[in-house]
C-alpha positions in Angstrom: -11.8 18.6 128.1 -13.9 15.8 126.9 -15.8 18.1 124.6 -12.5 19.3 123.2 -11.3 15.7 122.7 -14.5 14.9 120.8 -14.0 17.9 118.5 -10.5 16.7 117.9 -11.7 13.3 117.0 -14.2 14.7 114.6 -11.6 16.9 113.0 -9.2 13.9 112.6 -12.0 11.9 111.0 -12.5 14.7 108.5 -8.9 14.6 107.3 -8.9 10.8 107.0 -9.8 11.0 103.3 -7.0 13.4 102.7 -4.5 11.2 104.6 -5.6 8.2 102.6 -5.3 10.1 99.4 -1.8 11.1 100.3 -0.8 7.6 101.2 -2.1 6.3 97.9 -0.3 9.0 95.9 2.9 8.1 97.7 2.4 4.4 97.2 4.2 4.3 93.8 3.5 0.6 93.5 2.7 -2.1 95.9 6.2 -2.1 97.6 6.6 1.6 98.5 4.4 3.3 101.2 4.6 6.8 102.4 6.1 7.2 105.9 3.8 8.6 108.6 4.9 11.5 110.9 7.7 10.4 113.2 8.8 7.5 110.9 11.7 9.2 109.2 14.0 6.3 110.4 12.1 4.0 108.1 12.4 6.2 105.0 14.7 3.6 103.2 12.4 0.6 103.9 11.0 -1.0 100.8 7.7 -1.7 102.6 6.5 0.3 105.6 3.6 -1.1 107.7 1.9 1.4 109.9 0.5 -0.5 112.9 -1.8 1.7 115.2 -3.4 0.6 118.4 -5.0 2.4 121.4 -3.3 0.8 124.5 0.0 1.2 126.2 3.2 -0.5 124.9 3.6 -2.6 128.1 0.2 -4.3 127.8 -0.1 -7.8 126.3 -1.2 -6.2 123.0 1.6 -3.6 123.0 4.2 -6.3 123.7 2.9 -8.6 121.0 3.0 -5.8 118.4 6.5 -4.9 119.4 7.6 -8.5 119.0 6.0 -8.5 115.6 7.9 -5.3 114.6 11.2 -6.8 115.7 10.6 -10.1 113.9 9.6 -8.5 110.6 12.6 -6.2 110.6 15.0 -9.1 111.5 13.7 -11.6 109.0 13.5 -9.1 106.2 16.9 -7.7 107.0 15.3 -4.3 107.4 13.7 -4.3 104.0 10.2 -4.4 105.7 9.6 -2.1 108.6 6.7 -1.9 111.0 6.0 1.6 112.5 4.1 1.1 115.7 1.8 3.9 117.1 0.4 3.0 120.5 -1.9 4.9 122.9 -4.2 6.2 120.1 -1.3 8.4 118.8 -2.7 8.2 115.2 -6.3 7.0 115.5 -8.6 6.1 118.4 -11.6 3.9 119.0 -13.9 6.1 116.9 -11.9 6.3 113.7 -9.3 3.6 113.5 -11.4 1.2 111.5 -12.3 3.9 109.0 -8.6 4.8 108.8 -7.7 1.2 107.9 -10.4 0.9 105.2 -9.2 4.2 103.6 -5.6 3.1 103.7 -4.4 5.7 106.2 -2.8 2.8 108.2 -2.0 -0.7 107.2 -2.6 -2.8 110.3 -4.7 -2.6 113.4 -5.6 -4.8 116.4 -9.1 -3.5 117.4 -10.9 -5.1 120.2 -13.4 -7.7 119.1 -16.2 -5.4 120.4 -15.5 -2.9 117.6 -16.5 -5.2 114.8 -20.2 -5.2 115.7 -20.7 -1.6 114.7 -19.1 -2.1 111.3 -21.4 -4.9 110.3 -20.1 -8.0 112.0 -22.5 -8.5 115.0 -21.4 -12.1 115.3 -18.1 -10.9 116.8 -20.1 -9.7 119.8 -20.2 -13.3 120.9 -16.9 -12.5 122.6 -18.5 -9.8 124.7 -21.1 -12.1 126.4 -20.8 -12.1 130.1 -19.8 -15.3 131.8 -19.4 -17.3 128.6 -15.7 -18.3 128.9 -14.3 -20.0 132.0 -10.6 -19.2 131.2 -8.2 -18.3 128.4 -7.9 -22.0 127.4 -11.7 -22.0 126.6 -11.3 -18.7 124.6 -8.6 -20.3 122.5 -10.8 -23.3 121.7 -12.8 -20.7 119.7 -10.1 -18.3 118.4 -7.7 -21.0 117.3 -10.4 -23.4 116.0 -12.7 -23.6 113.0 -15.1 -21.0 114.4 -12.4 -18.4 114.8 -11.2 -19.0 111.2 -14.8 -18.7 110.0 -15.2 -15.3 111.9 -12.0 -13.9 110.4 -13.0 -15.0 106.9 -16.3 -13.0 107.2 -14.3 -9.8 107.4 -13.7 -9.9 103.6 -17.2 -8.6 103.2 -15.8 -5.2 104.2 -12.6 -5.6 102.3 -10.7 -6.4 105.5 -8.3 -9.3 106.0 -8.3 -11.0 109.4 -4.8 -12.3 110.3 -5.3 -13.6 113.8 -6.6 -13.2 117.3 -4.9 -11.8 120.3 -5.7 -12.1 124.0 -5.7 -9.4 126.7 -7.5 -11.3 129.4 -10.6 -11.1 131.5 -12.3 -7.9 132.4 -13.1 -6.7 135.9 -15.3 -3.9 137.3 -14.0 -0.7 138.8 -15.7 2.2 140.5 -15.5 4.3 143.7 -17.2 1.5 145.6 -17.1 -2.3 145.4 -19.1 -3.9 142.6 -19.7 -7.4 143.8 -23.4 -8.0 143.1 -26.2 -6.5 140.9 -27.4 -4.1 143.7 -24.0 -2.4 143.8 -24.4 -1.2 140.2 -27.6 0.8 140.8 -27.5 4.3 139.4 -23.8 4.1 138.2 -22.8 5.5 134.8 -20.4 2.9 133.5 -18.0 3.5 130.5 -18.3 0.9 127.8 -17.0 0.2 124.4 -19.4 0.6 121.5 -21.0 -2.8 121.9 -24.7 -3.5 122.3 -23.9 -6.6 124.3 -21.7 -4.7 126.8 -24.4 -2.0 127.1 -27.1 -4.6 127.7 -24.9 -6.2 130.3 -24.6 -3.0 132.2 -28.3 -2.3 132.0 -29.0 -5.9 133.3 -26.8 -5.1 136.3 -28.7 -1.9 137.0 -26.1 0.6 135.6 -26.3 3.1 132.8 -23.9 2.4 130.0 -21.9 5.4 128.5 -20.0 4.8 125.3 -16.6 6.5 125.3 -13.3 6.0 123.5 -10.7 4.1 125.6 -8.3 7.1 125.3 -11.0 9.4 126.9 -11.8 7.0 129.8 -9.3 8.2 132.4 -10.3 11.9 131.9 -14.0 10.9 132.1 -13.5 9.1 135.3 -11.5 11.9 136.8 -14.1 14.5 135.8 -17.0 12.4 137.1 -18.5 12.1 133.6 -18.7 8.4 134.3 -18.5 6.5 137.6 -16.8 3.3 136.7 -15.7 1.0 133.9 -14.5 -2.5 133.0 -11.0 -3.6 132.0 -8.4 -6.3 132.3 -6.0 -5.4 135.2 -3.2 -4.6 132.8 -5.2 -1.9 131.2 -6.4 -0.6 134.6 -2.8 -0.4 135.7 -1.1 1.0 132.6 -3.8 3.7 132.1 -3.4 4.7 135.8 -7.1 4.2 136.5 -6.2 3.5 140.1 -5.6 7.2 140.4 -9.2 8.0 139.7 -11.0 4.8 140.9 -10.8 3.7 144.5 -12.1 0.1 144.1 -11.4 -2.8 141.7 -13.6 -5.8 141.9 -12.3 -9.1 140.4 -15.5 -10.1 138.7 -13.8 -11.8 135.7 -17.1 -11.4 134.0 -16.1 -11.2 130.3 -13.2 -11.5 127.9 -11.3 -8.8 126.1 -9.5 -9.8 123.0 -8.4 -8.3 119.6 -8.3 -9.3 116.0 -5.3 -8.2 113.9 -6.6 -6.9 110.6 -5.2 -5.3 107.5 -6.6 -3.6 104.4 -7.4 -6.0 101.6 -6.1 -3.8 98.9 -2.8 -3.3 100.8 -2.5 -7.1 101.5 -3.1 -8.1 97.9 -0.4 -5.6 96.8 2.2 -7.3 98.9 4.0 -10.1 97.1 3.4 -13.7 98.2 6.8 -14.2 99.8 6.5 -11.1 101.9 3.0 -12.0 102.9 4.3 -15.3 104.1 7.1 -13.6 106.1 4.7 -11.1 107.6 2.1 -13.8 108.4 4.7 -16.1 110.1 6.1 -13.2 112.1 2.7 -12.3 113.2 1.7 -15.8 114.2 4.8 -16.0 116.4 4.2 -12.6 117.9 0.5 -13.5 118.7 1.6 -16.7 120.4 4.1 -14.7 122.5 1.4 -12.1 123.4 -1.1 -14.8 124.3 1.4 -16.6 126.4 2.1 -13.6 128.5 -1.4 -12.2 128.8 -2.0 -14.0 132.1 1.4 -13.1 133.4 1.0 -9.4 132.5 -2.4 -9.2 134.3 -1.0 -10.9 137.3 2.0 -8.6 137.4 -0.3 -5.6 137.1 -2.5 -6.9 139.9 0.5 -7.4 142.2 1.8 -3.9 141.4 -1.6 -2.4 142.2 -1.8 -4.2 145.5 1.7 -3.1 146.4 1.0 0.6 145.7 -2.4 0.5 147.5 -3.8 2.8 144.9 -7.1 1.0 144.8 -8.8 -1.5 147.1 -9.1 -4.9 145.5 -12.2 -7.1 146.1 -13.0 -10.7 145.3 -16.7 -11.6 144.9 -17.9 -14.7 146.6 -19.3 -17.7 144.6 -22.8 -16.6 145.5 -22.2 -13.1 144.3 -20.8 -14.2 141.0 -23.8 -16.5 140.5 -26.1 -13.6 141.2 -24.4 -11.6 138.4 -24.4 -14.5 136.1 -28.2 -14.9 136.5 -28.8 -11.2 136.1 -27.0 -11.1 132.8 -28.4 -14.3 131.2 -30.9 -12.4 129.2 -28.0 -10.7 127.4 -27.2 -14.1 125.8 -30.8 -14.6 124.7 -31.0 -11.1 123.2 -27.8 -11.6 121.1 -29.1 -14.9 119.9 -32.3 -13.3 118.7 -30.3 -10.6 116.9 -27.6 -12.7 115.1 -29.2 -16.1 115.0 -29.3 -18.8 117.7 -27.0 -21.0 115.6 -24.1 -18.7 116.5 -24.7 -19.3 120.2 -25.0 -23.0 119.5 -21.7 -23.0 117.5 -19.7 -21.2 120.1 -21.0 -23.4 122.9 -20.2 -26.5 120.9 -16.6 -25.1 120.3 -16.2 -24.6 124.0 -17.3 -28.1 124.8 -15.0 -29.6 122.1 -11.9 -29.2 124.3 
C-alpha cells in the first residue's frame, strides 16, 4: 500500500503544473480565482483562498484554520471565502510547498521542519531537541524579532510568511517504552524530512525513516517503521494508538507551523483585503495557540480513558540522559547554518 501511495504522490506532483496553469487561466484578474474540486458552494465568491493542510480538523492547526475561514467569511460578508482542505486531501508533505509556489493553492501551514528542504535551513532551529522548556519560551521566538526575521527570509523563494502556529511538544511512541537512549536501539523511527530530526534519532540509537505524515499510520500498521514522534493531539486524531502500544511523554521537541502564501497571489490582493485577511489570521492564530495545550491535554485524557496505548513518563534522570545524548545535534546544526543563529535563538529565549 505504501508503494501505491508513493506512486500516487508522484502522479499528483506531475499534474501540479497543469493544475497551476488552470488556476492562472481562471484567475481573470487578481480578485477571481478558480474553485477547486468540492468548492462549488464558493462559486460566487469574489476571492477564493484554497487553504490546504495535512492534519485532522480537530487538531490545534485544524481548529485555527477553521476559525480563520469563519472570520474571513464573516468580515467580508461572504465576498472572500476560504476553502479548507485538511488531512492531505489536496496535497501532502511531499508536494504541498511546490503546489503553493506554482499557484495550485493559495495558503498552507507547513510544519517548520519542511522549510529546511526548500532552502531555509535556519528554520530547523525549531527541530532541536530539548531547546524549548515550554510554549511560553517558544513564543518568545515566534512572536519576537527573531520570528519576524525568519518569516521575512521566505521572500527569497517568493513566499510570504504570515505568522506562526503552535501544535505543542512531541513525544515518542513505539511498541515499547522509549524512556532512555538504550530503548531506541535498532528501531526504525518515522521522521519528517528534517536533517535535525534525523540526526536526533541517530543520536538516540534509532534509524530515521522519512515518510509523509499521511502515510505514517499505514507504515506503522505494516511494520515498515517501528515508531514515531508526535504531539498527543496528532497521535490521538490519527489513531496511532491503534498501531502503537506505548506512548512515552518525552516532550523532547516542539512542533509548530508557519502560515505562508504565494507572493504573486498576495500582491494581487488589494490592500484593504490583505488587511482583512491578515487581521483574521492573527486572531485565528491567537485562538489556535491558546488552545494548543488544552487540545493536547484533552487528547491525552482520551487516550488514557480508552486504554489504547500505555502512557509512560520518563524520570528526570532519563530525560537528562536523552538531553546529553542529543547535544551533538545542536552543534552540528550550528556548523551547518552558522553559530550566530544558535546564539540568536538562545538570546531570544533568555530575553523573557
